N, C-alpha and C positions, 0 to 999 in steps of 0.2 A: 886741847883748847875747847872751851865750851861756848857755843853760839846759841843765843836766844833770839827768836824773831817774834816781835809783837805785831799782831795783825798778819799772821802767817798764811791765812787762807788754807789751802790744802797742803802747803808745805813745799812748793816747787823749789824755792831758793834753798831751803834746808836740805832737801834731797841731794842737791849738788854737794853741799858741805859734808853730809853724812857719807856719801860715796868717796870723799877724800879723806875719811877717817876721823872727822871731828865728832864730838858729842853735840847733838843738836836737840833743841826743844822749841816748841812753838805754842803761841797763845792766840786764839781768835774767838770772835763772838759767833761765827757761823758754824753751827753744829754739823751740818751736812758736809762742809769743807773739811772739818776736823775728822769726821768719820772716814772720809775718803783717804785723807793723808795717813790715818792710822792703818787703814787697809794696805797701805804701801810700806808699812813698817816704821813710820815716823812717830816720834814721841811728841804728840800734840795734845793740847788741853783746850777745852771750851770754857771761856770766862774772861774776866778782866785781869789786869796785871796783878799778880800776887806772887812775888818772887820767893823762891825757896833756897836759892843758891846765888852766888855772885858770878855771873857769866863774864867771860873775857871780851865778848863782842855782843852787842845788842843791835838788832836790825829793825828799823822802822822804814819799810818800803811802801810809800804812798799810804801812810796811816796817820802820821802826826797831824795832818790837816783836818782829820775827822774827830779828834779828841776834844770833847766839850770843855772840860776844865784842865786845860793844858798846863797851867802853872802848878796846880796841885799834883798832876801826874808827874811832872818833871821833878818836883820837890820829893815825892815818894821815891822816884828813881835815884836821885842824888843821895838821899839818906840811906839807901840800901846797898848800892853797888860799890865796888872797890875803886880806888883812885886810879887804877891802871886799866879800867874797863874802857873799851872803845865803843862809841855809839855811831852807827852809820844811819844817816837820815837821807831819804830821797823823797821829795815832794814835787809837785808840779811848779816849776819856776815861772813866776809871772812875767819875767822879762824874756823868756824863751817860748812862752806858750803859744804865741801867735804863729810861730814857724810851723808848729805841728797842727794847727787848726785853720790853715788857709787864710791866716790873718784875720779871722773872725773871732773877736773877743767873746762873743756870746757862746760860741762853741766851747770855749775854755771853761766857762762857768758851770759849776755843778751844785745842785742843791745839797748834796751830802758834804760839801767842803765848808767847814766853818772858818778856815783861815786860808789865806793866800800869801805866799812868801817870795821875796827876793832873797838872795844870799845875805844881804845886809840885815833884813828884818828877821830872818831865821837866826842869824848870829846874835842880834839884839835879844831875842827871846831866850836863846840858850845861855848867853852870858848873864842875863838877869837871873837865870836859874842855876848859876854856878857851873857852867860848862864852857870850855874854850874850843874854838874852831881850830882844827888841825889843818884841814884842807877842804875846799869846796868850790863849786862853780855855779853859774846862773841857771843851769838846767835843773838844778839843785840835787846834786849828789854830794854829800858832805860827811865829814868825819869829825867827831867831837870827843873830848875827854873831860872828866870832872876837873875842876880847879878849886883852889882854896876859897872858902866862903868869904874871907876877908878881902879878897881882891875886888877892887871897884872896876867898873867898866864905863865906857863912854858910849852913850846911845847915839847911833848913827841914823840920821834922818834920811831915808831913801825915797821920800815922796816925789821930789822933783825928777829923779832918774826914772822912777816907775811911770810917772805921768808922761814924760818925754817918750819913753818906749811905747806906751799905749797910743800916743798921738801918731807916732811914726807908723805903727801897725795899722791904725785906722786909715791913715792916708794911703798906705800901700793897698789895703783892702778895697778902698774906693777907687783905686786906679790899677785895675787888673793888668794892663799892659806894662806898667811900671814894674810890677812884681816879676814878670817874665824877663825883663831887661836886667833887673838886679840879680836874678838867679844866674843868667848867662854871664854876667860880669863877676860872678862868684862873690858878690857882696853879701848875699844870703846863701846859707847852705843848710 
């Protein structure tokens, strides 16, 4: 099985799979990271996506939210990969972000992130670009596969749910004692 990670950094995820006997390859823009990973015996390349083979699994671990022309990128990917290729995508989930940031939305925001996703908005993006969701959650760890181009999809508007979640987070952030009670009651985890 061939595994490709796009935005692999020094290849920490790939190292695990290599040790399990998989063929691994990684692409990243950070030359120093690539050189370090190569020194550990990993097959890493510095540069943008330029696929030479059809991987069985493609990993985007906290990378997709940084891609400027995401539709063009996904179109290239769709036109190159095999219909049986799995794509694992992990991005910061906007609905779960405040749990990791003490309910402070401003700590969640990053100037390097071009996009923020809920599972529904990521699914919309991927379906628009001819990928179907196999499994996913709001923390956003998700698995996709290519689908037929002729399949239509229904756009799901997740605005109200996202805003509701942000308002709850803001309320909890402004009421520190409430947060402690909710954790004790195991409403938040």
